[in-house]
C-alpha positions in Angstrom: 34.1 18.7 5.7 33.0 15.8 7.9 34.3 12.5 6.7 34.8 9.1 8.3 38.5 9.3 9.3 38.8 5.5 9.5 37.9 5.1 5.9 40.1 7.9 4.6 43.2 7.3 6.6 43.4 3.6 5.9 44.8 4.4 2.5 47.5 6.5 4.0 48.4 4.0 6.8 48.5 1.1 4.4 51.6 2.5 2.7 53.7 1.3 5.6 51.6 -1.5 7.1 52.4 -5.2 6.9 48.9 -6.0 5.5 45.9 -4.1 4.3 42.2 -5.2 4.4 39.6 -2.9 2.9 35.9 -3.9 3.2 33.0 -2.1 1.6 34.8 1.1 0.9 37.0 2.7 -1.8 39.7 5.3 -2.2 37.5 7.8 -4.0 34.8 8.6 -1.6 33.3 11.5 -3.6 32.2 9.0 -6.3 29.7 7.6 -3.8 28.2 11.0 -3.3 28.0 11.9 -7.0 27.8 8.6 -9.0 28.0 9.1 -12.7 28.2 12.9 -12.3 24.8 13.1 -10.6 24.0 13.7 -7.0 23.3 10.4 -5.2 21.2 9.6 -2.2 24.2 9.0 0.1 24.9 12.6 1.2 21.5 13.0 2.8 21.6 9.4 4.2 25.0 10.0 5.7 23.9 13.3 7.2 20.9 11.7 8.8 22.9 8.8 10.2 25.6 11.1 11.6 22.8 13.1 13.4 21.5 9.8 14.9 25.1 8.9 16.1 25.8 12.4 17.5 22.6 12.4 19.6 23.5 9.2 21.3 26.9 8.1 22.6 25.8 4.5 23.0 23.7 2.1 20.9 20.4 3.0 22.6 17.1 1.6 21.5 16.1 5.0 20.1 19.3 5.3 18.0 19.0 1.8 16.7 15.3 2.4 15.9 16.1 5.6 13.9 19.0 4.0 12.0 17.3 0.8 10.8 16.7 0.6 7.1 12.9 0.9 7.3 13.1 4.0 9.6 15.8 5.5 7.4 13.6 5.1 4.3 10.5 6.5 6.1 12.4 9.6 7.4 14.1 10.4 4.1 11.4 9.8 1.5 9.7 13.2 2.2 13.1 14.9 2.2 14.0 13.5 -1.2 10.7 14.9 -2.6 11.5 18.4 -1.3 13.0 21.1 -3.5 15.4 22.6 -3.4 17.5 19.6 -2.5 19.9 21.9 -0.5 17.1 22.3 2.1 16.2 18.6 2.4 18.3 18.4 5.5 15.7 20.4 7.4 13.0 18.0 6.3 14.9 14.9 7.3 16.8 16.1 10.3 15.0 19.2 11.5 17.9 21.6 11.1 20.5 22.8 8.5 23.6 20.6 8.2 26.5 22.7 7.1 28.6 19.9 5.6 25.7 18.5 3.6 25.0 21.9 2.0 28.7 22.3 1.4 28.8 19.0 -0.5 25.9 20.0 -2.7 27.6 23.3 -3.4 30.5 21.3 -5.0 28.5 19.0 -7.3 31.3 18.6 -10.0 33.7 15.9 -9.2 36.5 17.8 -11.0 36.1 20.6 -8.3 39.4 21.0 -6.4 37.2 20.7 -3.2 37.1 16.9 -3.6 40.9 16.5 -4.0 41.4 16.3 -0.3 39.4 13.1 0.1 40.5 11.5 -3.3 43.2 8.9 -2.6 42.8 7.1 -5.9 46.2 8.3 -7.2 48.0 6.9 -4.2 46.5 3.3 -4.4 49.3 2.2 -6.7 51.9 3.2 -4.0 50.6 0.6 -1.5 53.0 -2.2 -1.2 51.5 -4.1 1.7 49.5 -7.3 0.8 46.0 -6.1 0.1 42.7 -7.9 0.3 39.6 -6.0 -1.0 36.1 -7.1 -0.2 32.7 -5.9 -1.3 29.3 -7.1 -2.5 27.4 -6.9 -5.8 24.8 -4.6 -4.2 27.3 -2.4 -2.4 27.5 1.2 -3.7 31.3 1.0 -3.4 31.7 -2.0 -5.7 32.6 0.0 -8.8 35.3 2.1 -7.1 36.7 -0.8 -5.2 37.1 -2.7 -8.4 39.0 0.4 -9.8 41.3 0.2 -6.8 41.9 -3.5 -7.5 42.7 -2.6 -11.1 45.2 0.1 -10.0 47.0 -2.4 -7.7 47.2 -4.9 -10.5 48.5 -2.3 -12.9 51.2 -1.4 -10.4 52.4 -5.1 -10.3 50.8 -6.0 -7.0 48.9 -9.2 -6.3 45.8 -8.2 -4.4 43.1 -10.5 -3.2 39.5 -9.7 -4.1 36.3 -11.1 -2.6 32.8 -10.1 -3.9 29.8 -11.6 -2.3 26.0 -11.1 -2.8 25.7 -8.5 0.0 24.9 -4.8 0.0 26.3 -2.1 2.2 25.0 -2.8 5.6 25.1 -5.2 8.6 25.3 -8.2 6.3 28.3 -6.8 4.6 30.0 -6.1 7.9 29.4 -9.7 9.0 30.6 -11.1 5.7 33.9 -9.3 6.0 34.7 -10.4 9.6 36.1 -13.9 8.9 38.0 -13.0 5.7 39.6 -10.2 7.6 40.8 -12.4 10.5 42.1 -15.0 8.0 44.0 -12.3 6.1 45.7 -10.8 9.2 46.5 -14.3 10.6 48.3 -15.0 7.3 50.3 -11.8 7.1 50.8 -10.9 10.8 51.1 -14.4 12.4 52.4 -16.3 9.4 49.4 -18.7 9.6 48.5 -19.3 6.0 46.5 -22.5 6.6 43.1 -20.9 5.9 44.3 -18.6 3.1 42.7 -19.7 -0.2 45.0 -20.6 -3.1 43.5 -18.3 -5.8 43.4 -14.6 -5.1 39.9 -13.8 -6.5 36.7 -15.3 -5.1 33.3 -14.1 -6.4 29.7 -15.1 -5.8 27.9 -15.9 -9.0 24.3 -14.9 -8.4 21.7 -17.4 -9.6 24.1 -20.3 -9.6 22.8 -22.3 -6.6 25.1 -25.2 -6.8 28.2 -23.3 -7.8 27.6 -20.0 -6.1 31.3 -19.2 -5.2 34.0 -19.3 -7.8 37.7 -18.7 -7.5 40.0 -17.4 -10.2 43.4 -15.9 -10.8 42.3 -12.3 -11.6 39.3 -10.0 -12.2 37.6 -9.8 -14.7 37.8 -13.4 -16.0 38.2 -14.1 -19.7 34.9 -13.3 -21.5 33.6 -12.6 -24.9 31.7 -9.4 -25.3 28.3 -10.1 -26.9 26.0 -7.4 -28.1 22.3 -7.7 -27.5 20.6 -5.2 -29.9 17.4 -3.3 -29.1 14.6 -3.9 -31.6 11.1 -2.7 -32.1 8.2 -4.1 -30.0 10.5 -4.5 -27.0 12.7 -7.2 -28.4 16.3 -7.8 -27.3 18.4 -10.0 -29.5 21.9 -10.8 -30.7 20.6 -10.3 -34.2 21.8 -7.0 -35.7 19.7 -3.9 -35.9 17.1 -3.5 -38.6 17.1 -0.7 -41.1 13.4 0.0 -40.7 13.1 -0.2 -36.9 11.1 2.8 -35.7 12.4 4.6 -32.6 10.7 4.4 -29.2 9.9 7.3 -27.0 8.7 8.4 -23.5 8.2 11.5 -21.4 10.2 12.0 -18.3 8.5 14.2 -15.7 10.7 15.3 -12.8 7.6 16.1 -10.8 6.9 12.4 -10.9 10.4 11.0 -11.2 11.0 7.4 -12.2 11.7 5.7 -8.9 14.7 3.5 -7.9 13.6 -0.1 -7.1 16.3 -2.3 -5.6 20.0 -2.0 -6.2 22.7 -0.5 -3.9 21.7 1.6 -0.9 21.1 1.7 2.8 17.3 1.7 3.1 14.9 -1.3 3.1 14.1 -1.0 -0.7 17.6 -2.2 -1.8 19.2 -5.3 -3.3 17.4 -7.7 -5.7 13.7 -6.8 -6.0 10.8 -7.5 -8.4 10.8 -4.7 -10.9 7.4 -5.4 -12.5 5.6 -2.4 -10.9 8.4 -0.2 -12.2 8.3 -1.7 -15.7 4.5 -0.9 -15.9 5.2 2.8 -15.8 4.9 4.7 -19.1 8.4 6.3 -18.6 10.2 3.0 -18.6 11.0 1.1 -21.8 11.7 -2.7 -21.7 13.5 -4.9 -24.2 13.4 -8.6 -23.5 15.0 -11.7 -25.1 13.2 -14.9 -25.8 13.5 -17.6 -23.0 17.1 -18.9 -22.9 17.7 -22.5 -24.2 20.8 -22.9 -22.1 22.3 -21.3 -18.9 24.1 -18.1 -19.6 26.9 -16.7 -17.4 27.5 -13.0 -17.4 30.6 -12.1 -15.4 32.4 -8.8 -15.7 31.6 -5.1 -16.5 28.3 -4.4 -18.3 27.8 -1.4 -20.6 25.0 0.0 -22.7 25.4 1.8 -26.0 22.4 4.1 -26.7 21.5 6.4 -29.6 19.2 9.0 -28.1 17.6 12.3 -28.6 16.0 14.6 -25.9 14.0 17.8 -26.1 16.3 19.1 -23.3 20.0 19.9 -23.1 20.1 18.7 -19.5 18.7 15.2 -18.9 19.6 11.6 -17.8 19.4 8.2 -19.3 19.3 5.1 -17.1 19.8 1.4 -18.0 19.2 -1.7 -16.0 19.7 -5.4 -16.6 17.1 -7.7 -15.1 16.6 -11.5 -14.9 13.0 -12.4 -15.9 11.9 -15.6 -14.3 9.4 -18.0 -15.8 6.7 -16.8 -13.4 7.2 -13.2 -14.6 9.3 -11.8 -11.8 11.8 -9.3 -13.2 14.8 -9.1 -10.7 17.3 -6.3 -11.0 21.0 -7.3 -11.5 23.0 -4.2 -12.3 22.5 -0.7 -13.7 23.9 2.7 -14.4 23.1 6.3 -15.4 24.5 8.7 -17.9 24.0 12.5 -17.4 23.7 14.5 -20.6 24.8 18.1 -20.5 26.2 20.8 -22.8 29.4 19.7 -24.5 29.4 16.2 -23.0 28.2 14.3 -26.1 29.2 14.7 -29.7 26.1 14.9 -31.8 25.7 12.4 -34.7 25.1 13.8 -38.2 21.4 13.7 -37.7 21.5 15.4 -34.4 21.0 12.3 -32.2 23.5 11.5 -29.4 25.5 8.4 -28.9 26.0 7.7 -25.2 27.6 4.9 -23.3 26.1 3.9 -19.9 28.4 2.2 -17.4 26.1 -0.3 -15.9 28.7 -1.4 -13.4 29.9 -5.1 -13.1 28.2 -8.2 -12.1 28.4 -12.0 -11.8 25.2 -13.6 -12.7 23.9 -16.9 -14.1 20.8 -16.5 -16.2 19.2 -19.9 -16.1 17.6 -21.8 -18.9 14.0 -20.7 -19.4 14.7 -17.3 -18.0 14.9 -14.1 -20.1 17.3 -11.1 -20.1 15.6 -7.8 -19.9 16.9 -4.3 -20.4 15.1 -1.3 -18.9 15.7 2.2 -20.3 14.4 5.2 -18.6 15.6 8.7 -17.4 16.0 8.2 -13.7 16.2 6.1 -10.6 15.2 8.5 -7.9 16.4 9.0 -5.2 19.4 6.7 -5.8 20.3 9.3 -8.4 18.6 12.6 -7.4 16.2 13.6 -10.2 17.4 15.7 -13.0 15.2 18.8 -13.1 15.9 19.5 -16.7 16.9 23.1 -16.2 20.6 22.9 -15.5 20.1 24.8 -12.2 22.6 24.0 -9.3 21.3 20.9 -7.5 21.3 22.6 -4.1 19.1 25.5 -5.1 17.1 24.4 -8.2 13.3 24.4 -7.9 12.1 24.7 -11.5 11.2 21.5 -13.3 10.8 20.8 -17.1 9.6 17.5 -18.6 11.8 15.9 -21.2 10.6 14.1 -24.4 13.0 11.2 -24.9 13.7 9.2 -28.0 15.6 5.9 -28.2 16.8 4.8 -31.7 17.6 1.2 -32.7 18.0 1.0 -36.5 21.1 0.2 -38.5 22.3 3.8 -38.4 21.7 3.8 -34.6 22.6 0.3 -33.4 21.7 0.7 -29.7 22.9 -2.4 -27.9 23.6 -3.9 -24.4 27.2 -5.3 -24.2 27.5 -8.3 -21.9 30.6 -10.2 -20.9 29.7 -13.8 -21.5 31.9 -16.5 -19.8 29.8 -19.5 -20.6 32.0 -21.9 -22.6 35.2 -20.0 -21.9 
């Protein structure tokens, strides 16, 4: 298995070091390859970038050209369309990549294969002063926050910094100065530039108060439920008894695409989702315009009552900020993979699922709207669910899924938001 030794070994070395600084990484690397139990885009991206690096010892013009986000997206788009996914390496790179195929052959995270690169159980043993840094559009943010929670639970006092960046050059630049300040404080004893409060986060959409400092993560918040209603409404009003369900067809031959969010290509970060929301396989639920600013800071989750014509399928949820001019900008999202025995059926045969939509820090300004997208995919960020249950590396057959979303009093589907405004 080819893995970046610098990322994996830092967790082992930190056990005896005087200070520890972890930027845009996490202790459980396999979660990045298989987020939410589904194959992500990272294994193929990583294989492609390693091929670029192996073909050039130095940062030549050709290597830089091939590795830039636009070139990466252009090279990998045909590969992500290819089936079986286990042969996408040939399309992208021109040859089989043994470790890529080995990863896809072990698609279950509980497979003992992944234990060798899972250091999450050892995070609590780290006693060196730790500073963790990531960005809201980094694909490591969820697992890095889990490492932070593990350190806190072990009685440590870690520092945490979360900026607006994604995983890329901007993230590397954002981590440079905090890293120097951290090591100056703990190796040289120069604490003059070390901030007083251990947690510093960037609140997106808060232009005048973008950065906030606090004692711990997450900050105190009141969980508020925004219920799904008929005709695409989203409201804190409870579900209605006569609210008819909504439905759509998910076709893996034309998978719902990913638009924005974490990733390495050019189509990442915050983007206008209106083209995506115009697709017939995407449902949208929107609040009226806000009368006051609303701060959402903390983990976001989605409770859905669903039914599918297939045993194997996915449900995807995304929170967006709708601007007065109509732009719908993605904030955070997540996916739930349905499979045999994973969900307990309700008395009527529907399923209650909970989608982890990751965490965020976002100010929704007065006059803006909150919007929830519900669909069954975000390809290739999560590789499309073929609907057959075949192994991801070898599956080629595709079956469309008829999906139903309930939102009545017996099935109170709701978006759960951590509201900090007024706290």
